[in-house]
N, CA and C atoms of all chains as a GROMACS GRO file, in nm:
protein
  600
    1MET      N    1  10.817  12.552   9.010
    1MET     CA    2  10.784  12.519   9.150
    1MET      C    3  10.647  12.577   9.189
    2VAL      N    4  10.636  12.712   9.166
    2VAL     CA    5  10.509  12.778   9.199
    2VAL      C    6  10.397  12.726   9.109
    3ALA      N    7  10.433  12.707   8.981
    3ALA     CA    8  10.334  12.656   8.886
    3ALA      C    9  10.284  12.518   8.928
    4ASN      N   10  10.379  12.438   8.978
    4ASN     CA   11  10.343  12.303   9.026
    4ASN      C   12  10.243  12.310   9.139
    5ARG      N   13  10.269  12.403   9.233
    5ARG     CA   14  10.180  12.419   9.350
    5ARG      C   15  10.040  12.462   9.305
    6ILE      N   16  10.039  12.560   9.211
    6ILE     CA   17   9.909  12.609   9.160
    6ILE      C   18   9.834  12.494   9.094
    7GLU      N   19   9.909  12.413   9.016
    7GLU     CA   20   9.849  12.300   8.946
    7GLU      C   21   9.788  12.200   9.047
    8LYS      N   22   9.865  12.174   9.155
    8LYS     CA   23   9.816  12.080   9.257
    8LYS      C   24   9.693  12.135   9.328
    9LYS      N   25   9.693  12.267   9.354
    9LYS     CA   26   9.580  12.330   9.422
    9LYS      C   27   9.455  12.320   9.334
   10LYS      N   28   9.476  12.340   9.202
   10LYS     CA   29   9.364  12.330   9.108
   10LYS      C   30   9.305  12.189   9.112
   11GLU      N   31   9.396  12.089   9.114
   11GLU     CA   32   9.350  11.950   9.119
   11GLU      C   33   9.265  11.924   9.243
   12LYS      N   34   9.309  11.983   9.357
   12LYS     CA   35   9.235  11.964   9.482
   12LYS      C   36   9.099  12.031   9.476
   13ASP      N   37   9.095  12.146   9.404
   13ASP     CA   38   8.971  12.224   9.399
   13ASP      C   39   8.863  12.160   9.312
   14ILE      N   40   8.904  12.066   9.224
   14ILE     CA   41   8.805  12.002   9.137
   14ILE      C   42   8.711  11.919   9.224
   15GLU      N   43   8.584  11.950   9.217
   15GLU     CA   44   8.487  11.880   9.302
   15GLU      C   45   8.456  11.741   9.247
   16THR      N   46   8.432  11.650   9.337
   16THR     CA   47   8.394  11.515   9.296
   16THR      C   48   8.248  11.518   9.251
   17PRO      N   49   8.220  11.473   9.128
   17PRO     CA   50   8.081  11.474   9.083
   17PRO      C   51   7.994  11.379   9.166
   18GLY      N   52   7.869  11.419   9.185
   18GLY     CA   53   7.776  11.338   9.266
   18GLY      C   54   7.761  11.198   9.213
   19ARG      N   55   7.772  11.183   9.080
   19ARG     CA   56   7.756  11.051   9.018
   19ARG      C   57   7.864  10.954   9.068
   20ALA      N   58   7.983  11.009   9.097
   20ALA     CA   59   8.092  10.922   9.142
   20ALA      C   60   8.056  10.853   9.274
   21TRP      N   61   7.987  10.928   9.362
   21TRP     CA   62   7.946  10.869   9.492
   21TRP      C   63   7.845  10.757   9.469
   22LEU      N   64   7.754  10.780   9.374
   22LEU     CA   65   7.655  10.677   9.340
   22LEU      C   66   7.723  10.552   9.284
   23VAL      N   67   7.820  10.577   9.193
   23VAL     CA   68   7.895  10.465   9.134
   23VAL      C   69   7.968  10.388   9.245
   24GLY      N   70   8.028  10.462   9.338
   24GLY     CA   71   8.098  10.399   9.451
   24GLY      C   72   8.005  10.312   9.534
   25LEU      N   73   7.886  10.365   9.560
   25LEU     CA   74   7.788  10.290   9.640
   25LEU      C   75   7.742  10.163   9.568
   26VAL      N   76   7.713  10.178   9.438
   26VAL     CA   77   7.669  10.061   9.359
   26VAL      C   78   7.783   9.959   9.350
   27ALA      N   79   7.907  10.010   9.333
   27ALA     CA   80   8.023   9.920   9.323
   27ALA      C   81   8.042   9.841   9.452
   28TRP      N   82   8.013   9.905   9.565
   28TRP     CA   83   8.024   9.833   9.694
   28TRP      C   84   7.912   9.729   9.706
   29ALA      N   85   7.788   9.772   9.669
   29ALA     CA   86   7.672   9.686   9.688
   29ALA      C   87   7.679   9.560   9.602
   30ILE      N   88   7.711   9.578   9.473
   30ILE     CA   89   7.718   9.463   9.381
   30ILE      C   90   7.856   9.465   9.315
   31PRO      N   91   7.944   9.374   9.354
   31PRO     CA   92   8.079   9.373   9.297
   31PRO      C   93   8.076   9.372   9.143
   32GLY      N   94   8.142   9.469   9.084
   32GLY     CA   95   8.150   9.478   8.937
   32GLY      C   96   8.048   9.572   8.876
   33ALA      N   97   7.938   9.601   8.949
   33ALA     CA   98   7.831   9.684   8.893
   33ALA      C   99   7.875   9.830   8.876
   34GLY      N  100   7.965   9.876   8.959
   34GLY     CA  101   8.015  10.014   8.947
   34GLY      C  102   8.085  10.035   8.814
   35HIS      N  103   8.163   9.937   8.774
   35HIS     CA  104   8.234   9.947   8.645
   35HIS      C  105   8.136   9.938   8.528
   36LEU      N  106   8.027   9.864   8.550
   36LEU     CA  107   7.925   9.857   8.443
   36LEU      C  108   7.863   9.994   8.422
   37LEU      N  109   7.841  10.067   8.533
   37LEU     CA  110   7.781  10.201   8.524
   37LEU      C  111   7.871  10.298   8.448
   38VAL      N  112   8.002  10.281   8.462
   38VAL     CA  113   8.095  10.370   8.390
   38VAL      C  114   8.142  10.308   8.258
   39ARG      N  115   8.072  10.202   8.217
   39ARG     CA  116   8.096  10.135   8.089
   39ARG      C  117   8.238  10.082   8.071
   40ARG      N  118   8.288  10.022   8.175
   40ARG     CA  119   8.418   9.953   8.164
   40ARG      C  120   8.388   9.804   8.175
   41TRP      N  121   8.347   9.748   8.061
   41TRP     CA  122   8.296   9.611   8.059
   41TRP      C  123   8.401   9.508   8.101
   42GLN      N  124   8.522   9.525   8.048
   42GLN     CA  125   8.628   9.428   8.077
   42GLN      C  126   8.663   9.428   8.226
   43ARG      N  127   8.676   9.549   8.281
   43ARG     CA  128   8.707   9.561   8.424
   43ARG      C  129   8.595   9.502   8.509
   44ALA      N  130   8.471   9.531   8.468
   44ALA     CA  131   8.355   9.479   8.543
   44ALA      C  132   8.358   9.327   8.547
   45ALA      N  133   8.385   9.267   8.430
   45ALA     CA  134   8.384   9.120   8.422
   45ALA      C  135   8.498   9.060   8.503
   46LEU      N  136   8.618   9.116   8.486
   46LEU     CA  137   8.735   9.056   8.552
   46LEU      C  138   8.738   9.085   8.702
   47MET      N  139   8.724   9.215   8.736
   47MET     CA  140   8.736   9.251   8.879
   47MET      C  141   8.615   9.203   8.958
   48GLY      N  142   8.496   9.233   8.905
   48GLY     CA  143   8.373   9.189   8.973
   48GLY      C  144   8.366   9.037   8.978
   49GLY      N  145   8.401   8.973   8.866
   49GLY     CA  146   8.399   8.827   8.860
   49GLY      C  147   8.491   8.765   8.962
   50ALA      N  148   8.610   8.825   8.978
   50ALA     CA  149   8.707   8.772   9.075
   50ALA      C  150   8.652   8.780   9.218
   51VAL      N  151   8.586   8.893   9.249
   51VAL     CA  152   8.530   8.909   9.385
   51VAL      C  153   8.416   8.809   9.409
   52TRP      N  154   8.326   8.798   9.312
   52TRP     CA  155   8.213   8.704   9.324
   52TRP      C  156   8.265   8.562   9.344
   53LEU      N  157   8.361   8.524   9.256
   53LEU     CA  158   8.415   8.389   9.260
   53LEU      C  159   8.483   8.361   9.394
   54MET      N  160   8.558   8.460   9.442
   54MET     CA  161   8.629   8.442   9.568
   54MET      C  162   8.530   8.427   9.685
   55PHE      N  163   8.424   8.506   9.683
   55PHE     CA  164   8.324   8.499   9.790
   55PHE      C  165   8.253   8.363   9.788
   56LEU      N  166   8.212   8.322   9.667
   56LEU     CA  167   8.140   8.194   9.656
   56LEU      C  168   8.231   8.075   9.692
   57CYS      N  169   8.359   8.083   9.650
   57CYS     CA  170   8.454   7.978   9.688
   57CYS      C  171   8.468   7.974   9.840
   58GLY      N  172   8.473   8.091   9.902
   58GLY     CA  173   8.485   8.098  10.048
   58GLY      C  174   8.369   8.030  10.118
   59LEU      N  175   8.248   8.053  10.068
   59LEU     CA  176   8.130   7.987  10.128
   59LEU      C  177   8.136   7.837  10.104
   60TRP      N  178   8.176   7.799   9.983
   60TRP     CA  179   8.182   7.657   9.946
   60TRP      C  180   8.284   7.582  10.030
   61LEU      N  181   8.392   7.652  10.065
   61LEU     CA  182   8.498   7.589  10.146
   61LEU      C  183   8.460   7.582  10.294
   62GLY      N  184   8.344   7.636  10.328
   62GLY     CA  185   8.298   7.630  10.468
   62GLY      C  186   8.348   7.743  10.553
   63GLY      N  187   8.382   7.854  10.489
   63GLY     CA  188   8.432   7.971  10.563
   63GLY      C  189   8.324   8.033  10.651
   64HIS      N  190   8.369   8.121  10.737
   64HIS     CA  191   8.280   8.180  10.838
   64HIS      C  192   8.275   8.331  10.820
   65LEU      N  193   8.154   8.385  10.810
   65LEU     CA  194   8.138   8.530  10.802
   65LEU      C  195   8.129   8.585  10.944
   66PHE      N  196   8.190   8.699  10.966
   66PHE     CA  197   8.194   8.756  11.101
   66PHE      C  198   8.084   8.860  11.120
   67ALA      N  199   8.032   8.866  11.242
   67ALA     CA  200   7.934   8.969  11.279
   67ALA      C  201   7.948   8.995  11.428
   68VAL      N  202   7.929   9.122  11.465
   68VAL     CA  203   7.933   9.155  11.607
   68VAL      C  204   7.796   9.120  11.666
   69THR      N  205   7.797   9.036  11.767
   69THR     CA  206   7.671   8.995  11.829
   69THR      C  207   7.668   9.039  11.975
   70SER      N  208   7.554   9.021  12.036
   70SER     CA  209   7.541   9.061  12.177
   70SER      C  210   7.627   8.973  12.269
   71LYS      N  211   7.673   8.858  12.215
   71LYS     CA  212   7.759   8.769  12.294
   71LYS      C  213   7.898   8.829  12.314
   72ASP      N  214   7.941   8.912  12.216
   72ASP     CA  215   8.074   8.972  12.224
   72ASP      C  216   8.078   9.085  12.325
   73GLN      N  217   8.173   9.076  12.416
   73GLN     CA  218   8.186   9.178  12.521
   73GLN      C  219   8.330   9.229  12.523
   74GLY      N  220   8.347   9.357  12.553
   74GLY     CA  221   8.480   9.416  12.572
   74GLY      C  222   8.569   9.401  12.451
   75PHE      N  223   8.688   9.341  12.472
   75PHE     CA  224   8.786   9.326  12.365
   75PHE      C  225   8.736   9.232  12.255
   76GLY      N  226   8.646   9.144  12.293
   76GLY     CA  227   8.588   9.049  12.198
   76GLY      C  228   8.514   9.119  12.084
   77VAL      N  229   8.459   9.236  12.114
   77VAL     CA  230   8.388   9.314  12.012
   77VAL      C  231   8.486   9.354  11.901
   78LEU      N  232   8.605   9.398  11.943
   78LEU     CA  233   8.707   9.441  11.847
   78LEU      C  234   8.754   9.323  11.763
   79LEU      N  235   8.766   9.208  11.828
   79LEU     CA  236   8.812   9.088  11.756
   79LEU      C  237   8.713   9.047  11.647
   80ALA      N  238   8.585   9.074  11.670
   80ALA     CA  239   8.483   9.039  11.570
   80ALA      C  240   8.460   9.154  11.472
   81LEU      N  241   8.483   9.278  11.522
   81LEU     CA  242   8.453   9.396  11.439
   81LEU      C  243   8.547   9.410  11.319
   82LEU      N  244   8.677   9.390  11.343
   82LEU     CA  245   8.773   9.409  11.234
   82LEU      C  246   8.749   9.313  11.116
   83PRO      N  247   8.736   9.181  11.142
   83PRO     CA  248   8.705   9.093  11.028
   83PRO      C  249   8.567   9.120  10.969
   84MET      N  250   8.475   9.169  11.052
   84MET     CA  251   8.341   9.200  11.001
   84MET      C  252   8.350   9.314  10.898
   85ILE      N  253   8.435   9.413  10.928
   85ILE     CA  254   8.453   9.524  10.834
   85ILE      C  255   8.505   9.470  10.700
   86GLY      N  256   8.596   9.372  10.708
   86GLY     CA  257   8.645   9.308  10.586
   86GLY      C  258   8.534   9.237  10.512
   87ASN      N  259   8.454   9.160  10.583
   87ASN     CA  260   8.343   9.085  10.522
   87ASN      C  261   8.238   9.177  10.460
   88VAL      N  262   8.208   9.288  10.530
   88VAL     CA  263   8.104   9.380  10.484
   88VAL      C  264   8.141   9.441  10.348
   89GLY      N  265   8.270   9.442  10.316
   89GLY     CA  266   8.315   9.492  10.186
   89GLY      C  267   8.249   9.422  10.069
   90ALA      N  268   8.202   9.301  10.090
   90ALA     CA  269   8.136   9.226   9.981
   90ALA      C  270   7.996   9.280   9.950
   91GLY      N  271   7.951   9.380  10.025
   91GLY     CA  272   7.825   9.448   9.996
   91GLY      C  273   7.702   9.364  10.018
   92LEU      N  274   7.616   9.359   9.916
   92LEU     CA  275   7.489   9.286   9.928
   92LEU      C  276   7.509   9.136   9.948
   93LEU      N  277   7.623   9.085   9.899
   93LEU     CA  278   7.651   8.942   9.919
   93LEU      C  279   7.653   8.912  10.068
   94TYR      N  280   7.715   9.001  10.146
   94TYR     CA  281   7.721   8.983  10.292
   94TYR      C  282   7.582   8.999  10.352
   95ILE      N  283   7.511   9.103  10.307
   95ILE     CA  284   7.379   9.133  10.364
   95ILE      C  285   7.281   9.018  10.337
   96VAL      N  286   7.284   8.966  10.214
   96VAL     CA  287   7.196   8.853  10.180
   96VAL      C  288   7.229   8.732  10.268
   97CYS      N  289   7.359   8.706  10.284
   97CYS     CA  290   7.401   8.594  10.371
   97CYS      C  291   7.356   8.617  10.515
   98TRP      N  292   7.363   8.742  10.558
   98TRP     CA  293   7.324   8.776  10.696
   98TRP      C  294   7.173   8.754  10.715
   99LEU      N  295   7.097   8.799  10.616
   99LEU     CA  296   6.951   8.783  10.623
   99LEU      C  297   6.911   8.635  10.619
  100GLY      N  298   6.983   8.558  10.537
  100GLY     CA  299   6.950   8.416  10.525
  100GLY      C  300   7.026   8.328  10.622
  101ASN      N  301   7.106   8.390  10.708
  101ASN     CA  302   7.192   8.317  10.804
  101ASN      C  303   7.276   8.210  10.734
  102ILE      N  304   7.338   8.253  10.624
  102ILE     CA  305   7.423   8.162  10.547
  102ILE      C  306   7.570   8.198  10.576
  103GLY      N  307   7.647   8.098  10.613
  103GLY     CA  308   7.791   8.120  10.632
  103GLY      C  309   7.831   8.178  10.767
  104PHE      N  310   7.736   8.192  10.858
  104PHE     CA  311   7.770   8.247  10.990
  104PHE      C  312   7.800   8.137  11.093
  105ALA      N  313   7.771   8.013  11.055
  105ALA     CA  314   7.802   7.902  11.146
  105ALA      C  315   7.951   7.871  11.138
  106GLU      N  316   8.010   7.837  11.251
  106GLU     CA  317   8.153   7.804  11.252
  106GLU      C  318   8.172   7.655  11.228
  107ASN      N  319   8.243   7.623  11.119
  107ASN     CA  320   8.269   7.482  11.086
  107ASN      C  321   8.417   7.452  11.101
  108ALA      N  322   8.469   7.476  11.222
  108ALA     CA  323   8.613   7.464  11.244
  108ALA      C  324   8.665   7.322  11.221
  109GLN      N  325   8.575   7.223  11.218
  109GLN     CA  326   8.619   7.085  11.198
  109GLN      C  327   8.658   7.058  11.052
  110LEU      N  328   8.612   7.147  10.962
  110LEU     CA  329   8.644   7.129  10.820
  110LEU      C  330   8.790   7.160  10.793
  111LEU      N  331   8.848   7.081  10.702
  111LEU     CA  332   8.989   7.099  10.667
  111LEU      C  333   9.011   7.233  10.595
  112THR      N  334   8.910   7.276  10.522
  112THR     CA  335   8.925   7.398  10.441
  112THR      C  336   8.863   7.521  10.509
  113TYR      N  337   8.832   7.509  10.638
  113TYR     CA  338   8.766   7.618  10.711
  113TYR      C  339   8.846   7.748  10.706
  114GLU      N  340   8.976   7.739  10.737
  114GLU     CA  341   9.060   7.859  10.738
  114GLU      C  342   9.076   7.918  10.598
  115TYR      N  343   9.082   7.829  10.500
  115TYR     CA  344   9.088   7.875  10.361
  115TYR      C  345   8.962   7.955  10.328
  116GLY      N  346   8.850   7.900  10.367
  116GLY     CA  347   8.721   7.966  10.342
  116GLY      C  348   8.716   8.103  10.407
  117ASN      N  349   8.760   8.110  10.533
  117ASN     CA  350   8.763   8.238  10.604
  117ASN      C  351   8.846   8.340  10.528
  118THR      N  352   8.963   8.296  10.484
  118THR     CA  353   9.054   8.387  10.413
  118THR      C  354   8.991   8.433  10.282
  119PHE      N  355   8.930   8.341  10.210
  119PHE     CA  356   8.864   8.376  10.084
  119PHE      C  357   8.754   8.481  10.108
  120LEU      N  358   8.673   8.460  10.213
  120LEU     CA  359   8.562   8.552  10.241
  120LEU      C  360   8.614   8.690  10.281
  121LEU      N  361   8.716   8.690  10.366
  121LEU     CA  362   8.772   8.818  10.411
  121LEU      C  363   8.833   8.895  10.294
  122VAL      N  364   8.913   8.824  10.215
  122VAL     CA  365   8.984   8.891  10.105
  122VAL      C  366   8.886   8.933   9.995
  123ALA      N  367   8.778   8.858   9.976
  123ALA     CA  368   8.676   8.899   9.877
  123ALA      C  369   8.621   9.037   9.914
  124GLY      N  370   8.591   9.057  10.042
  124GLY     CA  371   8.541   9.187  10.089
  124GLY      C  372   8.645   9.296  10.072
  125LEU      N  373   8.768   9.266  10.109
  125LEU     CA  374   8.875   9.367  10.100
  125LEU      C  375   8.903   9.403   9.954
  126LEU      N  376   8.901   9.301   9.868
  126LEU     CA  377   8.924   9.330   9.725
  126LEU      C  378   8.811   9.413   9.668
  127ASN      N  379   8.689   9.391   9.718
  127ASN     CA  380   8.578   9.471   9.666
  127ASN      C  381   8.591   9.618   9.706
  128TYR      N  382   8.653   9.646   9.821
  128TYR     CA  383   8.681   9.787   9.856
  128TYR      C  384   8.774   9.849   9.750
  129LEU      N  385   8.871   9.769   9.706
  129LEU     CA  386   8.965   9.814   9.603
  129LEU      C  387   8.892   9.838   9.470
  130VAL      N  388   8.804   9.745   9.436
  130VAL     CA  389   8.726   9.756   9.312
  130VAL      C  390   8.636   9.879   9.320
  131MET      N  391   8.578   9.901   9.438
  131MET     CA  392   8.489  10.018   9.460
  131MET      C  393   8.567  10.148   9.440
  132LEU      N  394   8.687  10.156   9.497
  132LEU     CA  395   8.769  10.277   9.482
  132LEU      C  396   8.809  10.299   9.337
  133ASP      N  397   8.835  10.190   9.266
  133ASP     CA  398   8.873  10.199   9.125
  133ASP      C  399   8.757  10.257   9.044
  134ALA      N  400   8.636  10.205   9.068
  134ALA     CA  401   8.518  10.254   8.997
  134ALA      C  402   8.491  10.400   9.033
  135PHE      N  403   8.509  10.434   9.160
  135PHE     CA  404   8.488  10.572   9.206
  135PHE      C  405   8.585  10.666   9.135
  136ASP      N  406   8.712  10.628   9.129
  136ASP     CA  407   8.814  10.711   9.064
  136ASP      C  408   8.783  10.731   8.915
  137ILE      N  409   8.736  10.626   8.849
  137ILE     CA  410   8.702  10.637   8.706
  137ILE      C  411   8.585  10.734   8.690
  138ALA      N  412   8.482  10.720   8.776
  138ALA     CA  413   8.364  10.806   8.766
  138ALA      C  414   8.399  10.951   8.799
  139ALA      N  415   8.497  10.972   8.888
  139ALA     CA  416   8.538  11.108   8.926
  139ALA      C  417   8.636  11.168   8.826
  140GLY      N  418   8.677  11.088   8.727
  140GLY     CA  419   8.768  11.137   8.623
  140GLY      C  420   8.913  11.140   8.667
  141ARG      N  421   8.946  11.069   8.773
  141ARG     CA  422   9.084  11.067   8.821
  141ARG      C  423   9.165  10.953   8.760
  142LYS      N  424   9.095  10.865   8.691
  142LYS     CA  425   9.160  10.747   8.634
  142LYS      C  426   9.094  10.716   8.501
  143GLN      N  427   9.171  10.660   8.409
  143GLN     CA  428   9.116  10.625   8.278
  143GLN      C  429   9.046  10.490   8.281
  144MET      N  430   9.753   6.835   9.762
  144MET     CA  431   9.726   6.893   9.629
  144MET      C  432   9.612   6.993   9.635
  145THR      N  433   9.509   6.961   9.716
  145THR     CA  434   9.394   7.050   9.726
  145THR      C  435   9.437   7.186   9.781
  146HIS      N  436   9.526   7.182   9.881
  146HIS     CA  437   9.572   7.307   9.942
  146HIS      C  438   9.647   7.392   9.840
  147LEU      N  439   9.730   7.325   9.762
  147LEU     CA  440   9.808   7.396   9.659
  147LEU      C  441   9.714   7.457   9.555
  148LEU      N  442   9.612   7.380   9.519
  148LEU     CA  443   9.515   7.426   9.420
  148LEU      C  444   9.442   7.551   9.470
  149TRP      N  445   9.395   7.546   9.594
  149TRP     CA  446   9.322   7.660   9.649
  149TRP      C  447   9.412   7.781   9.667
  150MET      N  448   9.538   7.754   9.699
  150MET     CA  449   9.634   7.864   9.712
  150MET      C  450   9.654   7.931   9.575
  151ALA      N  451   9.661   7.848   9.470
  151ALA     CA  452   9.678   7.902   9.335
  151ALA      C  453   9.554   7.980   9.292
  152VAL      N  454   9.434   7.929   9.327
  152VAL     CA  455   9.309   7.999   9.293
  152VAL      C  456   9.306   8.135   9.364
  153PHE      N  457   9.342   8.134   9.492
  153PHE     CA  458   9.345   8.258   9.570
  153PHE      C  459   9.443   8.359   9.507
  154ALA      N  460   9.563   8.311   9.475
  154ALA     CA  461   9.665   8.399   9.417
  154ALA      C  462   9.619   8.454   9.282
  155ALA      N  463   9.555   8.368   9.202
  155ALA     CA  464   9.510   8.410   9.069
  155ALA      C  465   9.401   8.518   9.078
  156LEU      N  466   9.302   8.495   9.166
  156LEU     CA  467   9.191   8.592   9.178
  156LEU      C  468   9.241   8.726   9.232
  157THR      N  469   9.330   8.719   9.330
  157THR     CA  470   9.384   8.843   9.387
  157THR      C  471   9.468   8.916   9.282
  158ALA      N  472   9.546   8.838   9.207
  158ALA     CA  473   9.632   8.898   9.104
  158ALA      C  474   9.549   8.967   8.996
  159VAL      N  475   9.433   8.910   8.963
  159VAL     CA  476   9.345   8.972   8.862
  159VAL      C  477   9.302   9.112   8.908
  160VAL      N  478   9.257   9.122   9.033
  160VAL     CA  479   9.210   9.251   9.085
  160VAL      C  480   9.326   9.349   9.097
  161PHE      N  481   9.438   9.303   9.152
  161PHE     CA  482   9.555   9.391   9.166
  161PHE      C  483   9.604   9.438   9.028
  162GLY      N  484   9.609   9.344   8.934
  162GLY     CA  485   9.657   9.377   8.800
  162GLY      C  486   9.567   9.477   8.732
  163MET      N  487   9.435   9.456   8.741
  163MET     CA  488   9.340   9.546   8.674
  163MET      C  489   9.337   9.684   8.737
  164SER      N  490   9.363   9.694   8.866
  164SER     CA  491   9.358   9.826   8.930
  164SER      C  492   9.493   9.898   8.924
  165ALA      N  493   9.592   9.834   8.863
  165ALA     CA  494   9.724   9.898   8.852
  165ALA      C  495   9.723  10.005   8.743
  166LYS      N  496   9.819  10.094   8.752
  166LYS     CA  497   9.830  10.199   8.650
  166LYS      C  498   9.904  10.146   8.528
  167GLY      N  499   9.888  10.215   8.414
  167GLY     CA  500   9.961  10.176   8.294
  167GLY      C  501   9.872  10.113   8.189
  168GLY      N  502   9.935  10.069   8.080
  168GLY     CA  503   9.861  10.008   7.969
  168GLY      C  504   9.824   9.864   7.998
  169GLU      N  505   9.757   9.804   7.899
  169GLU     CA  506   9.710   9.665   7.915
  169GLU      C  507   9.827   9.570   7.945
  170ARG      N  508   9.936   9.589   7.870
  170ARG     CA  509  10.052   9.502   7.884
  170ARG      C  510  10.114   9.513   8.024
  171GLN      N  511  10.125   9.638   8.070
  171GLN     CA  512  10.183   9.661   8.204
  171GLN      C  513  10.095   9.600   8.313
  172LYS      N  514   9.964   9.615   8.295
  172LYS     CA  515   9.871   9.556   8.393
  172LYS      C  516   9.886   9.404   8.397
  173PHE      N  517   9.895   9.345   8.277
  173PHE     CA  518   9.908   9.200   8.267
  173PHE      C  519  10.036   9.152   8.334
  174ILE      N  520  10.146   9.224   8.306
  174ILE     CA  521  10.275   9.185   8.365
  174ILE      C  522  10.270   9.200   8.516
  175TYR      N  523  10.208   9.308   8.563
  175TYR     CA  524  10.197   9.330   8.708
  175TYR      C  525  10.114   9.218   8.774
  176GLY      N  526  10.004   9.180   8.708
  176GLY     CA  527   9.920   9.072   8.758
  176GLY      C  528   9.999   8.941   8.769
  177LEU      N  529  10.077   8.912   8.664
  177LEU     CA  530  10.159   8.790   8.664
  177LEU      C  531  10.261   8.795   8.777
  178LYS      N  532  10.318   8.915   8.797
  178LYS     CA  533  10.419   8.934   8.903
  178LYS      C  534  10.356   8.908   9.041
  179VAL      N  535  10.238   8.963   9.061
  179VAL     CA  536  10.169   8.943   9.190
  179VAL      C  537  10.141   8.794   9.213
  180PHE      N  538  10.092   8.727   9.108
  180PHE     CA  539  10.064   8.583   9.117
  180PHE      C  540  10.191   8.506   9.152
  181GLY      N  541  10.298   8.537   9.081
  181GLY     CA  542  10.426   8.469   9.104
  181GLY      C  543  10.476   8.494   9.246
  182GLU      N  544  10.463   8.616   9.293
  182GLU     CA  545  10.510   8.650   9.428
  182GLU      C  546  10.431   8.574   9.534
  183PHE      N  547  10.299   8.569   9.516
  183PHE     CA  548  10.214   8.495   9.612
  183PHE      C  549  10.261   8.349   9.621
  184MET      N  550  10.278   8.287   9.504
  184MET     CA  551  10.314   8.145   9.500
  184MET      C  552  10.454   8.123   9.557
  185ALA      N  553  10.547   8.206   9.516
  185ALA     CA  554  10.686   8.189   9.561
  185ALA      C  555  10.697   8.206   9.712
  186ILE      N  556  10.631   8.309   9.766
  186ILE     CA  557  10.640   8.333   9.911
  186ILE      C  558  10.572   8.219   9.988
  187ALA      N  559  10.459   8.169   9.934
  187ALA     CA  560  10.390   8.058  10.001
  187ALA      C  561  10.478   7.934  10.006
  188PHE      N  562  10.545   7.904   9.894
  188PHE     CA  563  10.637   7.790   9.890
  188PHE      C  564  10.751   7.808   9.989
  189LEU      N  565  10.807   7.927   9.988
  189LEU     CA  566  10.921   7.958  10.075
  189LEU      C  567  10.882   7.941  10.222
  190LEU      N  568  10.768   8.000  10.259
  190LEU     CA  569  10.722   7.989  10.398
  190LEU      C  570  10.690   7.844  10.434
  191GLY      N  571  10.632   7.773  10.337
  191GLY     CA  572  10.599   7.632  10.358
  191GLY      C  573  10.723   7.550  10.392
  192TRP      N  574  10.830   7.571  10.315
  192TRP     CA  575  10.954   7.497  10.339
  192TRP      C  576  11.020   7.541  10.470
  193ILE      N  577  11.013   7.669  10.502
  193ILE     CA  578  11.070   7.716  10.630
  193ILE      C  579  10.997   7.649  10.746
  194LEU      N  580  10.865   7.649  10.739
  194LEU     CA  581  10.785   7.588  10.846
  194LEU      C  582  10.808   7.437  10.855
  195TYR      N  583  10.836   7.374  10.741
  195TYR     CA  584  10.860   7.230  10.738
  195TYR      C  585  10.978   7.191  10.828
  196PHE      N  586  11.079   7.277  10.833
  196PHE     CA  587  11.200   7.246  10.911
  196PHE      C  588  11.191   7.293  11.056
  197ILE      N  589  11.087   7.367  11.089
  197ILE     CA  590  11.073   7.412  11.228
  197ILE      C  591  10.991   7.310  11.305
  198PRO      N  592  11.049   7.249  11.407
  198PRO     CA  593  10.970   7.152  11.485
  198PRO      C  594  10.868   7.223  11.572
  199LEU      N  595  10.742   7.191  11.553
  199LEU     CA  596  10.635   7.259  11.627
  199LEU      C  597  10.592   7.180  11.750
  200ARG      N  598  10.633   7.055  11.757
  200ARG     CA  599  10.596   6.973  11.875
  200ARG      C  600  10.720   6.925  11.949
   0.00000   0.00000   0.00000
């Protein structure tokens, strides 16, 4: 019992290496690149590839990327902020789209509009998962 | 058919990420990924049929 507690305390005391934060940042910015940095080629191809494909499918289906604009007031800010946090998970893909004003137009008349929205949102959320996975590997918490 | 196809693509891509980030060996990850894919598809079918019988208008 006591040994278990000491063991857990030791685990908590292990500091996260600075490189892990860098890997986490790169993994967020470019889906799959974090795993490339820690030399997990298969994971990089499959996990990163899935996020890229999902994001591109979302754009192709006419999905809409969310952003908080000056038009949003009061509760409306929250309604745009939460999905925006999901979208921002895609890292540079979101930023490039934002700079080029790609995917921010609402095409609600399209049959696949809602599908596209879901693809874009989930691509960002999955990339957060991929980022945490790469971070854990770099920190030595996962094989 | 297009909706079903996109639903399957969505389930497959999500299952890949979930499966790869799961704990365990390669085989366990693969089985978990298949399970996630199957669950997505099964629940979507189930909800689809439930909604089919609910009159919305």
